[in-house]
N, CA, C and O atoms as a DFTB+ gen file, in Angstrom:
244 C
 N C O
     1  1      27.100      14.210      -5.337
     2  2      27.133      12.965      -6.346
     3  2      25.684      12.134      -6.091
     4  3      25.366      11.685      -4.990
     5  1      24.920      12.021      -7.229
     6  2      23.877      11.225      -7.065
     7  2      23.990       9.709      -6.998
     8  3      24.689       9.006      -7.728
     9  1      23.145       9.290      -5.948
    10  2      23.127       7.828      -5.823
    11  2      22.709       7.068      -6.912
    12  3      22.088       7.674      -7.785
    13  1      22.929       5.763      -7.071
    14  2      22.428       5.135      -8.269
    15  2      21.307       4.492      -8.258
    16  3      20.877       3.992      -7.220
    17  1      20.663       4.414      -9.434
    18  2      19.174       4.125      -9.662
    19  2      18.872       3.149      -8.574
    20  3      18.075       3.444      -7.683
    21  1      19.587       1.798      -8.621
    22  2      19.166       0.773      -7.876
    23  2      19.144       0.830      -6.262
    24  3      18.593      -0.028      -5.572
    25  1      19.959       2.195      -5.655
    26  2      19.487       2.472      -4.251
    27  2      18.037       3.503      -4.295
    28  3      17.194       3.336      -3.414
    29  1      17.874       4.298      -5.102
    30  2      16.658       4.428      -5.201
    31  2      15.665       4.040      -5.469
    32  3      14.666       4.649      -5.088
    33  1      15.546       2.720      -6.329
    34  2      14.662       1.956      -6.093
    35  2      14.542       1.024      -4.983
    36  3      13.436       0.484      -4.953
    37  1      15.155       0.754      -4.279
    38  2      15.240       0.038      -2.813
    39  2      14.461       0.804      -1.884
    40  3      13.550       0.401      -1.161
    41  1      14.922       1.929      -1.992
    42  2      14.349       3.025      -0.842
    43  2      12.816       3.057      -1.221
    44  3      11.973       2.920      -0.335
    45  1      12.414       3.261      -2.711
    46  2      11.144       3.395      -2.757
    47  2      10.411       2.324      -2.506
    48  3       9.283       2.401      -2.019
    49  1      11.113       0.994      -2.884
    50  2      10.297      -0.104      -2.336
    51  2      10.250      -0.719      -0.803
    52  3       9.397      -1.519      -0.419
    53  1      11.304      -0.206      -0.021
    54  2      11.207      -0.429       1.582
    55  2      10.116       0.587       1.716
    56  3       9.257       0.293       2.548
    57  1       9.987       1.540       1.178
    58  2       9.030       2.846       1.881
    59  2       7.652       2.310       1.367
    60  3       6.749       2.271       2.202
    61  1       7.416       1.945       0.249
    62  2       5.710       0.946      -0.030
    63  2       5.853       0.076       1.122
    64  3       5.094       0.186       2.085
    65  1       6.906      -0.893       1.070
    66  2       6.519      -1.821       2.231
    67  2       6.069      -1.409       3.538
    68  3       4.957      -1.742       3.948
    69  1       7.062      -0.531       4.383
    70  2       6.558       0.222       4.962
    71  2       4.871       0.856       5.405
    72  3       4.188       0.601       6.397
    73  1       4.662       1.518       4.532
    74  2       3.211       2.366       4.051
    75  2       2.446       1.040       4.281
    76  3       1.658       1.045       5.227
    77  1       2.587      -0.324       3.405
    78  2       1.602      -1.206       3.666
    79  2       1.298      -1.619       4.727
    80  3       0.127      -1.782       5.068
    81  1       2.536      -1.924       5.621
    82  2       2.416      -2.295       6.791
    83  2       1.359      -1.541       7.926
    84  3       0.707      -2.143       8.779
    85  1       1.376       0.043       7.679
    86  2       0.749       0.759       8.311
    87  2      -0.754       0.644       8.065
    88  3      -1.694       0.655       8.860
    89  1      -0.712       0.536       6.820
    90  2      -2.104       0.504       6.448
    91  2      -3.024      -0.865       6.565
    92  3      -4.195      -1.006       6.213
    93  1      -2.186      -1.772       7.133
    94  2      -2.635      -3.252       7.437
    95  2      -2.754      -2.901       8.960
    96  3      -3.787      -3.206       9.556
    97  1      -1.997      -2.436       9.434
    98  2      -2.734      -2.151      11.338
    99  2      -3.810      -1.307      11.232
   100  3      -4.862      -1.595      11.800
   101  1      -3.694      -0.303      10.581
   102  2      -4.997       0.670      10.601
   103  2      -6.380      -0.168      10.230
   104  3      -7.526       0.050      10.625
   105  1      -5.832      -1.321       9.233
   106  2      -7.492      -2.188       8.592
   107  2      -7.999      -2.902       9.447
   108  3      -9.123      -3.365       9.250
   109  1      -7.220      -3.200      10.737
   110  2      -8.062      -4.070      11.780
   111  2      -9.040      -3.067      12.047
   112  3     -10.078      -3.357      11.454
   113  1      -9.164      -1.718      12.872
   114  2     -10.228      -1.215      13.461
   115  2     -10.910      -0.304      12.256
   116  3     -11.746       0.446      12.759
   117  1     -10.830      -0.168      11.085
   118  2     -11.281       0.686      10.171
   119  2     -12.814       0.166       9.591
   120  3     -13.172      -0.981       9.323
   121  1     -13.568       1.434       9.503
   122  2     -14.782       1.381       9.174
   123  2     -14.917       0.856       7.648
   124  3     -13.921       0.551       6.990
   125  1     -16.125       0.786       7.186
   126  2     -16.639       0.520       5.871
   127  2     -15.762       1.455       4.993
   128  3     -14.969       1.047       4.145
   129  1     -16.040       2.985       5.349
   130  2     -15.839       4.191       4.592
   131  2     -14.367       4.262       4.414
   132  3     -13.824       4.581       3.356
   133  1     -13.681       3.908       5.647
   134  2     -12.361       3.857       6.166
   135  2     -11.357       3.018       5.010
   136  3     -10.277       3.258       4.472
   137  1     -12.308       1.965       4.965
   138  2     -11.484       0.597       4.054
   139  2     -11.440       1.038       2.835
   140  3     -10.394       0.914       2.198
   141  1     -12.603       1.659       2.253
   142  2     -12.460       2.536       0.819
   143  2     -11.595       3.446       0.626
   144  3     -11.012       3.523      -0.455
   145  1     -11.356       4.294       1.635
   146  2      -9.990       5.078       1.543
   147  2      -8.668       4.737       1.620
   148  3      -7.778       5.494       1.235
   149  1      -8.414       3.334       2.226
   150  2      -7.117       2.755       2.303
   151  2      -6.932       2.131       1.136
   152  3      -5.789       2.097       0.680
   153  1      -8.034       1.506       0.413
   154  2      -8.019       0.788      -1.030
   155  2      -7.322       1.611      -1.737
   156  3      -6.203       1.347      -2.177
   157  1      -8.162       3.090      -1.967
   158  2      -7.676       3.901      -2.968
   159  2      -6.263       4.594      -2.460
   160  3      -5.653       4.939      -3.472
   161  1      -5.722       4.834      -1.596
   162  2      -4.439       5.037      -1.103
   163  2      -3.382       3.966      -1.419
   164  3      -2.173       4.190      -1.485
   165  1      -3.989       2.753      -1.610
   166  2      -3.031       1.852      -1.890
   167  2      -2.964       1.421      -3.511
   168  3      -1.966       0.848      -3.950
   169  1      -4.109       1.746      -4.358
   170  2      -3.810       1.831      -5.665
   171  2      -2.570       2.995      -6.088
   172  3      -1.581       2.848      -6.805
   173  1      -3.099       4.281      -5.277
   174  2      -1.909       5.233      -5.774
   175  2      -0.719       4.706      -5.456
   176  3       0.194       5.146      -6.155
   177  1      -0.355       3.785      -4.512
   178  2       0.843       3.576      -3.717
   179  2       1.653       2.778      -4.605
   180  3       2.875       2.896      -4.697
   181  1       1.185       2.238      -5.035
   182  2       2.152       0.965      -5.724
   183  2       0.948       0.302      -6.888
   184  3      -0.281       0.253      -6.846
   185  1       2.162      -0.253      -8.107
   186  2       1.389      -0.891      -8.840
   187  2       0.728      -2.069      -9.071
   188  3      -0.044      -2.405      -9.969
   189  1       1.205      -2.700      -8.014
   190  2       0.262      -4.071      -7.206
   191  2      -0.459      -3.808      -6.548
   192  3      -0.799      -4.817      -5.930
   193  1      -1.111      -2.768      -6.170
   194  2      -2.212      -1.900      -5.508
   195  2      -3.563      -3.132      -5.496
   196  3      -4.328      -3.427      -4.577
   197  1      -3.480      -3.603      -6.731
   198  2      -4.976      -4.081      -6.982
   199  2      -4.715      -5.582      -6.077
   200  3      -5.537      -5.915      -5.223
   201  1      -3.739      -6.255      -6.310
   202  2      -3.293      -7.615      -5.740
   203  2      -3.588      -7.395      -4.258
   204  3      -4.394      -8.084      -3.634
   205  1      -2.847      -6.339      -3.707
   206  2      -2.829      -6.109      -2.302
   207  2      -4.378      -6.239      -1.649
   208  3      -4.637      -6.914      -0.653
   209  1      -5.303      -5.488      -2.384
   210  2      -6.669      -5.285      -2.176
   211  2      -7.526      -6.426      -2.144
   212  3      -8.333      -6.646      -1.241
   213  1      -7.353      -7.093      -3.067
   214  2      -7.674      -8.465      -3.433
   215  2      -7.527      -9.503      -2.351
   216  3      -8.434     -10.186      -1.873
   217  1      -6.162      -9.520      -2.017
   218  2      -5.697     -10.308      -1.072
   219  2      -6.489      -9.920       0.442
   220  3      -6.860     -10.805       1.213
   221  1      -6.651      -8.616       0.684
   222  2      -7.141      -8.426       2.124
   223  2      -8.542      -8.152       2.066
   224  3      -9.143      -7.662       3.022
   225  1      -9.258      -8.542       0.641
   226  2     -10.479      -8.597       0.556
   227  2     -11.232      -7.033       0.984
   228  3     -12.002      -6.856       1.928
   229  1     -10.790      -6.068       0.059
   230  2     -11.386      -4.551       0.505
   231  2     -12.348      -4.307      -0.252
   232  3     -13.082      -3.360       0.032
   233  1     -12.621      -5.170      -1.520
   234  2     -13.604      -5.117      -2.323
   235  2     -14.352      -6.037      -2.438
   236  3     -13.851      -7.160      -2.374
   237  1     -15.834      -5.911      -2.650
   238  2     -16.664      -6.874      -2.649
   239  2     -16.594      -7.765      -4.166
   240  3     -16.328      -7.045      -5.129
   241  1     -16.723      -8.682      -4.359
   242  2     -16.678      -9.445      -5.550
   243  2     -17.738      -9.205      -6.451
   244  3     -17.791      -9.818      -7.518
C-alpha cells in the first residue's frame, strides 16, 4: 500500500533540511571553488536554493 502524498512530501522536506545542514557545516572550511560547488548543489536540491545562497552570501553581488 502506498503512503500518502503528505508523508512523502514531509520526507522530502526533512531530507532537504538535513542536506542543507550538511552543506552549512562544510561551508565553514570550504575554499572558494568548493563554495561554488555547494551553491550549485543547493540550486539543484531545493526550489528555495537561491534564497539560501543569498543568505549564506555564496555569490558576489
